[in-house]
N, C-alpha and C positions, 0 to 999 in steps of 0.2 A: 551464880555469884556475879556481881557487877564487876566489870573490868576496871583495874586500877589505872589511874592516869599515867603511871610509870611505863605501862605497856604500850608499845608504839603502834601507831595506826599506819595503814599502808599509804606510802608516799610516792613511789614504791620503795625508796631508799631511805634509811634513817637520816634525819636532817640535823646531825650534830656537827658543830663547828670543828674543823680539824686543819691546823696549819699544814700538816703533811699533804692533805687533799688539795688545799689551796695552792700549794706549790706545784701541784700536778702529780704527786705520788699518792699511791693508795694508802689510806690510814690503817691503823691497827684496829682490831675489833673494838667496837665501842662498848663501854661499860655503862649499862643503864641502871636506873634505880632498881629495876626488877632483880638485877644481879645480886644486890645486897639482901634481898628478901628471900634468896633460895634457901631451901631447907637442905635435905639430904641429896647430894648429887648422885644419880643412878648411873649415868653414862655420859660421855663426852667423846666427840670425834669431829674430824674437819673433812671437808671436801671442797672441790672447785666447780663453780657453775659459771659458765660463760666468761672464763678467765677472772672470776671474782672469788677470792677465798672466803669461805663460809664456815663458821663454827657452830655446832649444835651442842647445847647442854640440856640434858634431860634431868630434872630434879623433882623431888616431892616438896610441896610447900604447905605450911600450916593452914588449915581452913579449905584446902582443895582436896576434892575426892579422887582425882586422877593426876598423874604427873604432868609436869609442864614441859613442853618441847619449845626451848628457847633459841631463836635464830639470831645469830650476830654476825653482821657483815661489815666490810670497810665503810667508814663514814665518808660523807661528802659534805663540805662545808656549804654555807649559803652563797658564798661568792662563786664556788665551783658550780654549784647548782645552777646559779644564774647563767653562767657562761655555757654550760651543757644545754640549757633550755634554748639559748640563742643558736647553738649548733643544731639542735633538733628542728627548730623552725627553718633554718637553712637547708636542712636535709629534705624536709617536706617540699621546699621549693625545687630543689635539685633533682629530686627522685620522684617521678610520677607514682602515685600510690592510689590507684582507682580501686574501688570496692570490688569491680568485677574480676580484678587480677588475683584478689584474695581467695578465690574459690579454686584455683589450681595450684596444687602442691608444687609442680615444677616452677611456676611462675612466682610463687612465695620464695623459693630458693633463689631465683634470679633477682627478685627484688632485694632480698637480704645481701646478695653479693654486691648489688649496686650500692646499697646502704653502706656496706663495709668499705668500699673503695672511696665513697665520698666522705665517710667519717674520718678515714685515714688522713685525707687531705685537710679536713677541717680542724683535726686535733693537732696536726702539724703547725697549722695557722695559729690557733689559740694557746697550745701548749708546746712551744717549739723545744723546750729543754726536757720533755717527758722521755723516760726510757720506754723499751719495748713492753715491759711488764705493765707499766701505767697505761700505755695506749691500748694494751689488751683489756685492762680493767674498764677503761672509759668506753671503748668500743662495746663491750658486753653490756654495759649499763644503758647506753644509748639504743642499742638494738631491742633490748628488753622493753624499754620505756616506749619505744616508737611502735614496735610491732608485736610485743609480747603482752604477758598477763602479770607483769610487776613481780612482787614478792612470791607469788604462787609459782611462777616459772622457775625461780631459784630453788624453792622447796621441792619442786618436781624432779630435781636433779639428785636428790637424795636417794640412793639406791636401797636404803633401809625401810623406805615407805611403800605400803601397798595402796592406801587410799589417802586422798587429801579432800577435805569437806568443808564447804561454806554452808552454814545453816541459815544464817542471817547476819546482817551487817553489825547487829548490836553484840553479838558474841564472837569469841575468837574462832579462827579457823582450826578445825580439828584434823588430826592425822592418825592413821593406823600404822603402827610401827611393827615390823616383823617380829621384833624381840620383845617389845614393851606393850604392844596392844594399843588401844585408843589413848591419845594424848591431846591435851589442849596446847595450842601454840601461843606465842606472844604477838601474833599478827592478826590485825583486823582490817577488813576493808572499810573505805571511808564512809560509804553509804550504800543503799540499796540500788542506786543508779550505777555505781561502780560494778556491782555484781552483775547487773543486767548488761552492762557494756561489755564485760569480760565474756558473758554467754554469747553476745552477738558476735564478738570477734571469732570465737570458736565456731559458731554457726556458719559465718561467712566462708571460713577456711574449708568447710565440708560441703559448700554449695546449698546451705540450708538457711532458714531464719527462724528466730524465736521472738514472738510478740504476744501481746494481750490476746490476740485471736488464736494464735498457736503457741501456747505457753510451756510446751513440753519439748525438749530436746534430748536425743540420744544419738551420740556421734562417736567416731573414732579419730584420734589425732594421728599425724603422720607416722609416729613412732609405734602405733598400736594401741596407745593408752585409750581407755574408754571414757567418755564424759556424759554425765547426765545432768540437765539443767532444768529448773522449774522457776516460773514467775508468779508472783502474787496475782491474784488471791488463791490460786491452786495450792501453792504453799502458804498457809495462812500467817506465819511468823515473819516471813521475808523471802527474798529470792534465794534460790539454792544452786550450788554446783557441786557435783560429786565426780572426783577424778579416780578411776581405777587404773593403777599403773600397770603396764605391760612389763614383765620381767626382761631386763636386758641381759640377764645372766641366767638362762633357763635351766632347768633341772636335766641332769644327764644320768645315765645308769650308774656312773661312778659315784656321784653325789647320793644317789638313792642307797647304794650299798654302804658308803661311808656313814651315813646317817642311820643306818640299821633299819631303814624303811622296808627292805627286802633282803633276803638271804641270797648268797651266791647260788645255791642249789635251785632255788625258786626262780631266780633270774635266768638260769641256763635253761630251764624248762620252757619259760616263756619265750626266749630267744630261739630255741629249737622250733616251736610251734610257728612263730613269726616267720622264720627262715623259709619254712616249707608252705607258707601261704595259707595258714589256718586263721580263721577270722576270730576275733575276741571282743568281748564286752568288758569294759572297766567300769565297775559299779562302785558305789560308796555313797556316804551322806554328805551333808552340806560341808564344804571346806575340809574333805578328807584327803585331798591330794589327787583326785581322779584325773585332771587335766595334766598335773605334773607327771603322773605315771604314764599318761599317754605319750607325753614328750620323751620320757626316758626309754620307753619300749620302742618308739619310733627310731632310736638309735640303731636298731637292729635290721633296718631295711637295707637291702642290697643296692648298690649305686646304679644298676642298670634297668631300673624300674621306674615307671611314671607314677607319682604320688599326688592325689588331690586331697587337700584338707578343707573342711567346710566348718565354719565357727561363726557364732554371734559376735564374740570378742576375740580379737587376734591374741591367742596365748601359745599356740604351737610354734616352735621354731626348730627347724631340721638342719642338719649339717649342710653347708653351702654347695657341696658338689653333688648333692642328690638332685634327681629330676622331679622338682616340687613345684606345684602350682597351689599357692594358698588362696582361699576364697572366703569372703565374708557376707553375711546376710545384710539386708538393708531395710529399715523400717519405712513406712509410707510417708509421703511429704505432706505439706499443708493441705493439698487438694485431695488427700486420700489416695494418691496414686504412686507408683513406683516401688512398692514393697517387693522385696525379694526374700522369701523365706528359706529355712534350711531345707525344707522339702523340695522347693524349686531348684535349689543348688544341687541337691542330691540327684534328682532326676536328670538335670543338665550334665553333671559329672559322669554319667554313663555314656554320654555321647563324646567324651573326651579321651577315650581309650585309656583309662587308668589301669594300673596293676593293683594299686593299693588306694583305699578311700578311708580318710580319717574324718569322723564326724564329732564335733565338740560336744553335743549332748542330744541324745533322742529323748524328745518329751512327747510327742504326738503320734497319733495312729499312722498318719501319712508317712512320717518320717520312718517309723518302724517297718511299714509295708515296703517302702522303697529300699531300705537297708537290706531286708532279707531277700528282695528281689535281685538286688546287686550281688549278693552272695550266691544266689542260685544261678546267676548268669556268669559265674566264674571269677568274680572280683574278690579280692580279700578286704574286708571291712574291719575297721577298728573304731569302736564308739564308746562314749561315756554314758552313764546311765545312773539315775538316782535311785538307789536301793541300798539297804544296810548289809545284805548277805546274799548268798547264791540263791537260797530258797526264795527270798523275797524278790530277786532279780527275775526269776522264772515266773513267779505269781503276778507281778506287775505287768510283764510282757504279754502274758496269755489271758489277763482279765481286762474288763472295760477300764479306762477308755482305749487302750492300745490294741487289745485283742488279737495278738499274733497267733494263728493256728498252731497248736502244740506240734503238729507234724513238721513244722518248719524249723523249729528250735534247734535240732541236732546240727544245723548248718553252722551254729556257733560252736566252735571247738572249745574255747576257754571262757570262763568267767573270772575276772581278777577283781576281788573286793578290796577296796581301800578303807582305812579307818582311822578316825582321829580320836585319841584319848582326850575326853573333855576335862579331866582333872589335871593332866600333865601337859597336854598341847601337843604330844608326839603324834606323828603320822606313821602308820605302819600298813603293810599289805596284810589284810585279815584272813583272806581265804584265796586259794586258788582251786577252781573247780572245773570240771568238764561236764558236758551235757550228753547224757547217754541216749541211745536210740529210742527209748521210751520217753524222751523229753524230761528226764528227771535230772537234777543237778547232783553230781557226785564229787564231794570235797575231797581233793588230793592232798592239800596242805591247809593247815589251820593255825593261826597265831595263838601262842599261849602267853597270857598276860604276866603269869608269875615269873617265867624265865626270859620273857621278851625275846621269844624265838618263834620262827615258823616251823612247826613240826608236821612230818608226814602223818596223814590220818588214814586214807583209804587207798588201796590199789586202783590203778587206772582200769577202766572198763572199755573205753573208746578212743581216748587220745592217742596213745602209742599203738593201738591196733590200727588206727587210720593211718598214722605215719608209715608203719610197716607195709601196709597194703598199698598206698599210693607212692611210696619212694623205693620200695624193695629192700629197705634196710632190715637187718636182722636184729635180734635182741643185743648182741654184742656190739653191732655198729651204732645203735642208739646209745648205749652206755659209753662207748668210746667218744662219740660226738658230744655228749653231755659233759664228760670228764674234760674234754678239749676246751669246751666253752667255759667251764669253771675256771681252768687255768688262765684264760684270756681276761676273764672278769676280775680275778684275783690280781692279775698283772696290772690291770688299770687302777685299781685301788693302791697297790704298792707303790706304784710310780706317780700317784697323784694326777693322773690324766683326767681332768675334770671339765675342761672347755668342750663345747658341743661340737666344733669342728675338728678338734684333736680326737675326741672319741670317734666321731664319724670317720676320721682317716684311718684309724685302727680297723674299724668294721670294713671299710672298703678294701683294705688290704687282705682282710680275712676272706672276702669273697673273691678277690682277684688273684691273690698269691699267698695262699694259706701256709704253705711250707715256709716261705720267707719269714712270715710273721711269727711262726712257731719257734723259729731259731731265736728270735729276740725274747720271746715269752719264756721258753725253757732255760735260757741263760739269765733271765731277768735283767736284760740290758735295755737302755733307752732305744726306743724305735727310731730308725733313721731311714729316709728314703734313698 
């Protein structure tokens, strides 16, 4: 459907006349013609991006097959826009902005700080009566216009979005909302050149380039967000940019429990296995929550061990006091050189004296071989793998193209399978299985759709036997340990301890001063240091 004229194009700020903005004060959210054409409003919320208040309205409109994600921000008058443009020109003269500097993240931060200092002086010069709120608003606007991606950058700060997509300049930007799925926005880029310009800005920041000769870009932004860009004629309709947002608020075991993604009993078993350095594979289909589960189970790591994480896209986030080294792969440059694969990083990680290795996803034979080599040399490895159940995980690992010898499979103590219900969209732990000595999966717990619970299916043949053998624990010791862990997990849920660092602090106390922690848990009192 052709865009209506009422829907604004990227300026990057709506150019509506406002007496309030003209006087140096931020205006109220502008009411566009599109506002009057709204049908049923599904959702509304507000957030602040770079000191600029932004309102989001999601609504269904007649003739549209998907809901509209409408962005409304404070307006700036033509007079104020003209003054801000003069300030921007003075900024460029006052602050050296060489392209080479834009390839260094630390230098970018330095340049931004220089901009902010100069902006402050210039705003005081042109807007002497502006209050601190207004100065913050104007500073955010100028920084975004001078160094950023315009309206895209404002939308990037919406924590409810997972993807932001530019398909072509002729159609609106699309977003993938955590709650509402794919939505059309009321934002357009001016033309294909502007899309290309934004792609070039991103490329320079990561020391890359995108051009007709090298029309594909795959990059990571400073915050961990992943960006893919393509240029015509590779993408025939127009230049594209796809942003995959890195979660600023990662999943923790408490959130997993609260959302019923896993049961307390199952989480306690996983915790017990991880505590005693048993390796695990987290399997599942597309978008089943494999990486989210890996994030959650990493909460169980003790604080006195070195952890290496290896990913294509930065998604793992661990508590700040863990001894953690995150590593990312790199694709080849324009000359076909400089590629660093997951296999390369996995081999390199073995030379870094790790206690635990986390692998984003095992896809190829080399990665699987190195992973099992790491396990057999005494490292605990946790990896995600694309398979729908425990049986399929074993079949895919032992058959071409991966072909892990079956004799090596028992090195994996647990297979944790994640599942997404296609009808309801809910994510659950589908199976928890062990691998027996004859390389067969034995499902310990199985998800039941009717009751929405994880039920015990079979008795353990190898997991608990290995625990007893290598730890010296008796049957009663194991049961006592599991009961204790269940109490702590329930305590986390009851006290709504969901932040990754807060959960990590409880875990650190468990490993360093368990008796003290259990006093708070048994009394159900807020933990204090």
